[in-house]
C-alpha positions in Angstrom: -14.6 6.5 -2.5 -14.6 3.3 -4.5 -11.8 2.0 -6.8 -14.0 2.8 -9.8 -14.6 6.4 -8.6 -10.8 6.8 -8.1 -10.1 5.5 -11.6 -12.7 7.9 -13.1 -11.1 10.8 -11.3 -7.6 9.9 -12.5 -8.8 9.5 -16.1 -10.6 12.8 -15.9 -7.4 14.5 -14.7 -5.3 12.8 -17.4 -7.8 14.0 -20.0 -7.3 17.6 -18.8 -3.5 17.2 -18.8 -3.6 15.8 -22.3 -6.4 18.0 -23.8 -8.3 14.8 -24.4 -11.6 13.3 -23.3 -11.8 10.9 -20.4 -13.6 8.4 -22.6 -10.6 8.3 -24.9 -8.8 6.0 -22.4 -11.5 3.4 -22.6 -11.5 3.1 -26.4 -10.1 0.1 -28.2 -8.3 2.2 -30.8 -5.4 4.6 -30.1 -6.1 8.4 -30.0 -4.0 11.3 -31.0 -4.9 14.8 -29.8 -3.3 18.3 -29.9 -1.6 19.3 -26.7 -2.7 22.7 -25.2 -2.2 24.7 -22.1 -4.7 24.3 -19.3 -5.1 26.1 -16.0 -6.6 22.9 -14.6 -3.7 20.6 -15.5 -1.3 19.2 -12.9 0.7 22.2 -11.7 4.2 21.0 -12.5 3.5 20.0 -16.1 5.1 22.1 -18.8 2.5 22.5 -21.5 2.0 22.1 -24.4 3.7 18.6 -24.8 5.8 17.8 -27.8 4.8 14.1 -27.5 3.2 12.5 -24.4 1.9 8.9 -24.4 -0.5 7.7 -21.7 -2.2 4.4 -21.3 -4.6 3.0 -18.8 -4.3 -0.4 -20.4 -6.8 -0.4 -23.2 -5.0 1.8 -25.7 -2.6 4.8 -25.9 -3.7 8.4 -25.9 -1.0 10.6 -27.4 -1.0 14.3 -26.8 1.3 16.1 -29.2 2.3 19.3 -30.8 1.2 19.5 -34.5 4.7 18.9 -35.9 4.9 15.5 -34.1 1.4 14.3 -35.0 2.4 12.1 -38.0 5.5 10.6 -36.2 3.5 9.7 -33.2 0.5 8.3 -35.0 2.7 6.1 -37.2 4.5 4.8 -34.1 1.5 4.0 -31.8 -0.3 2.2 -34.7 2.8 0.2 -35.7 3.1 -2.0 -32.6 0.8 -3.6 -30.0 0.0 -1.3 -27.1 1.8 -3.5 -24.6 5.1 -3.0 -26.5 4.9 0.8 -27.1 6.6 1.6 -23.9 9.6 -0.7 -24.2 12.8 -1.1 -26.1 13.7 -1.8 -28.8 10.4 -0.2 -30.1 11.0 3.0 -28.3 14.3 3.4 -30.3 12.1 3.8 -33.4 10.2 6.7 -31.8 13.3 8.3 -30.4 15.1 8.3 -33.8 12.1 9.9 -35.4 11.9 12.6 -32.7 15.6 13.3 -32.9 15.3 14.1 -36.5 13.1 17.0 -35.3 15.3 18.1 -32.4 13.6 16.1 -29.7 14.2 12.9 -27.8 12.5 10.6 -25.3 12.9 11.9 -21.8 10.8 11.0 -18.7 9.2 7.6 -18.4 7.1 6.8 -15.3 4.4 4.6 -13.9 1.6 6.0 -11.8 -0.1 4.1 -8.9 -3.6 4.5 -7.4 -4.8 3.1 -4.1 -6.8 0.0 -3.9 -9.3 0.9 -1.2 -10.3 -2.8 -0.8 -6.8 -3.6 0.7 -5.5 -0.2 1.9 -5.1 -0.1 5.7 -2.7 1.4 8.2 0.5 -0.7 8.4 2.4 -1.3 11.7 5.5 0.6 12.4 7.9 0.1 15.3 8.6 3.9 15.4 6.5 6.9 16.3 4.3 8.3 13.5 3.1 11.9 13.4 0.8 13.7 11.0 2.4 16.9 9.7 0.9 19.9 8.0 2.4 22.7 5.9 3.6 24.7 8.9 5.7 21.7 10.0 7.7 21.6 6.7 9.5 25.0 7.1 12.8 23.5 8.3 12.6 20.2 6.3 13.5 21.4 2.8 16.8 19.5 3.0 18.4 17.0 0.5 17.4 14.0 2.6 13.7 14.9 2.2 13.8 16.0 -1.4 11.5 13.3 -2.7 8.9 13.9 0.0 9.0 17.7 -0.3 9.8 20.1 -3.2 11.3 23.5 -2.2 10.5 24.9 -5.6 6.8 24.4 -5.0 6.5 24.8 -1.3 3.0 26.1 -1.5 1.8 22.8 -2.9 3.2 20.7 0.0 0.1 20.4 2.1 0.2 17.2 4.2 2.7 14.6 5.5 3.5 11.8 7.8 6.8 11.7 9.7 8.4 8.8 11.5 10.6 9.5 14.5 13.2 7.5 16.5 13.5 9.1 19.9 12.5 12.5 18.5 14.7 12.3 15.4 13.0 12.4 12.0 14.1 9.2 10.1 11.4 9.0 7.4 9.0 11.4 5.7 6.1 11.0 3.3 4.7 14.2 1.9 2.1 15.1 -0.6 1.7 18.0 -3.0 -1.7 19.3 -4.2 -0.8 18.9 -7.8 -4.4 19.5 -9.0 -7.8 20.0 -7.4 -8.7 16.4 -7.1 -5.4 14.5 -6.7 -2.5 14.8 -4.3 0.9 13.2 -5.2 2.9 11.3 -2.6 6.7 11.3 -2.3 8.7 9.6 0.3 12.2 9.5 1.8 13.7 7.2 4.5 17.2 7.7 5.9 19.5 4.9 4.5 20.3 3.3 7.9 16.5 2.8 8.5 15.5 1.2 5.2 14.2 -2.3 4.7 12.2 -2.2 7.9 8.7 -1.5 6.4 8.9 2.2 7.3 8.2 3.4 3.7 5.1 1.1 3.5 3.8 2.3 6.8 4.3 6.0 5.9 2.8 5.7 2.4 -0.3 3.7 3.6 -1.0 6.2 6.4 -0.6 9.2 4.2 -2.8 7.7 1.5 -5.6 7.1 4.1 -5.2 10.7 5.4 -5.5 12.0 1.8 -8.6 10.0 1.1 -10.1 11.2 4.4 -9.8 14.7 3.0 -11.7 13.8 -0.2 -8.7 13.7 -2.5 -7.2 10.9 -4.5 -3.6 10.0 -3.6 -1.3 8.9 -6.3 2.3 7.8 -6.5 4.7 8.3 -9.4 7.8 6.1 -9.9 10.4 6.2 -12.6 10.5 2.9 -14.5 14.2 2.4 -13.4 13.1 2.2 -9.8 
């Protein structure tokens, strides 16, 4: 799978999630579409959206409920694309949404693998490939980013790192849609800053690609 193929798959899934067309993300002008439910959307999304803004760099595609269409269109066409996701501009959108009983909530950045540089990274501890049957006893607070007990059926693959048989780090992935699996990771505090997270994430990304799926990683902007 090439980087271009990965990007096309990601755009296609975003289009499904937003009720848009994949080509909308490559346009020079911003696009506003009406949000709708879809059986093919990422399985944790709550649709329809009130107001969801997505950019792959060219423009912004906004998926909105009809009552927020004018607010959103005015906002995304008021400022340059590169400033739409930052304060103080976001305060303008938030104030307009609050007048209708809504406000800005989740903000995140999504990462795709670069297959030209992706490789297994060294780790001084033992790594093990894990499957769904290995997760049964791992739905604990310390692994709550790697696994989700509310959607156990979606946790399909993982990589664990062990120190003398003790699990000290875990990267897991959920089958959020048919083509893309999302990676989450946890490392015990006393083992951090040793490159464990990088080793786990790279190894799991490779395992996902080997299964014909696209790995992706979501991080809140505050992290």
